[in-house]
N, C-alpha and C positions, 0 to 999 in steps of 0.2 A: 427740846433736845439740848443737852449740855454742850456748850462751846468751850473748847480748850485753847487757852492763850498762853504761849510761852514768852517769857521775858528773858532774853539772852544777851550777853555782851561781856567784855573784858571786866576785870575787877574795878570796883569804884567808878562805875558808869551809871549809877542810879537805879539798878535793877530792883533792889529791895524797897527803895523809896517808891518807885513807880508801882510795884506790885501792891504795896500797902495803900497808896493813894487811890489806885483804880478800884481796889476792893471796897474801900470806904465810899467812894463816889457811887458805885453801882449798888451797894447796899442801901444807900440813901434813896436811890431811885426805885427801890422795891425788889431788886433781884436777890435771890439766894446765891451767895458767893462762897466759893472755897478758895481761900488765900493760902496757897502752898508755898510758904517761905522756904528758904534754902535749908534743907535737912542737914547738909554738911556743916554749916556754921554752928548750929546748936550742938551737933554731935562733937565737934572739935572743942567747943567750950566746955561741955560736960564730961567727955571721956578723956580728953587730952589736956584739960585745964587751959585751953587756948594755945597750947605750945605746938606751933607748926613744925618744930624740929622733931617731934615724935610721930609725925604723919608718915604712914607707910603706904606702899603701892595698893595693898588690898583694901585699905580704908577708902581710897578713892573709888574703887570698884563698888564697894558697899554704898557709897553716897549716891552714885548714879542709879544703881539698882533700886535702892530704897525710894529715892525721889520719884522714879517712874512707877513704882509699885503703889505709892501713896496716891498718885494721880489716877492710876487705873482703878484703885479701890473706890475712890470718891465717884468716879465716872460710873462705875457699875452698881454701887450700893446706894448711893444717894441720888435718886432719880430726879428730885426736885431742884437740884443745883442748876442754875442757868449758866454760870460761867466758872470755870476753874482757871485761876491765874497761877502759873507756876514760875517761881523765881529760880529757875535753872532746870537742867535736864541731864540725860546721859551723855549728850553731845558735849556739854560743858565739862562733865567729869572726864570724858575721854581726852579732851584737849589738854586739861591740866595734868592728867596722868602722863600724857606724852611729853609735856613740858618738864615735869619733875623727874620722870623715870625713863624717858626715851622709849617707851613701849606702852601698848594699850592692851588691857585684858580682853580676850576674845569674847567673853560673855557680855562685857560692857559694850563692846563695839557692836555686837549683834543687837543689843537693846537700842543703842543709838541709831542704828540703821533702820530700825522698824518703827520709829516714832511717827506719830500722826498728830498734827496740830491744825486747828481752824485758823489760827493767826499767830504769827511770830513777830514780836516787837524786838528789834535789834538795837540796843542802846549803844550809842557812839561815845568815844572817849574825849568828848569836848567839854567836860565838866572837871573841876579840880579833883585830883586824886587825894583821898583821905586815908591815912594810916589808922586802921582799926585793930591792929595787933595780929590779924590773920592775913593781911595783905602784904605781899612782898615783891610784887612784880610791877610796881608803878612805872618804872622806867621802860617797861616793855608793852604798855597798853596798846600802842599803835600796831605793833607786830602781832599781838594776840588778837586784836580786832580783825586784822587781815586773815588770820588763821580761822576765826569763827566764820567770816564771810565765805572763805573757801569751803568750809565744812557744810554750810547751808547750801551753797551752790552745787556742791558735789551730790547732795541729796535732792536737788531740784526743788528746794523749798523757796517759796515766795516769802518776803519779809518786808516790814516797814522799818525804815531807819528812824530812830528816835534821837533827835539832836536839837541843839539850841539851848536857850535858857530853860529853867525848870517849868515855867508856864507853857512855853512852846512844846516842850517834850510831852507834858501832860495832855495838852490839847490835841496833839498829833495822835497820841495813843487812844484818847476817847473817841476821836473821829473814826479810827480804825475799828475799835471794838463796836461802836454803834453800827458800822457798816455790816459786820458779820451778824450782829443781832437782828438786823433788818433783812438779812438774807441776800445782800447785794453780792454779786460776783466780783465786781471791780472794787478794790478797797479804796484806793485814792491814787492820784498821780505820782505819789512818792513811793509807791510799791516797787520793789525790785523784782521784775519778772525774770525768771530763769528759763 
């Protein structure tokens, strides 16, 4: 049975790096992996030439809907995949839509409210912020981190906080993923139980 793992957190907290590294690690261990990198990043680069000033409300709705549709398609159509690692979701899109436009599309909110994950890895803002041309909220990472925490708690999601240096972050994530692959109910003592 496919396990779905969400990597969530404020910008520049290592989500893409962790998604990539976990995918490589589990591929080498013989698992068939789906590495769902952030759809929005590539779309902004290709459709808006990376220009965040051209971003519109409806684009963010499209990002969240498409990311979740891609996860759903892999889960339903590719039965041999052991793990789907998703580097964002509709919750992330809804949070950023609220930050940028002070409102959330109802359809996007419905999608976010109906998400199901086997594991959520919540990356913390304790690594240096890196400007990649699409990031513009570096001074608000702590605030946005708290918003994500409230969104996860509101949905009664359990999550593992991913923090520390890069090696510690990776090891915490691997321990959590190994636990769900082995069918353990209790992830680890650093799980936040809601």
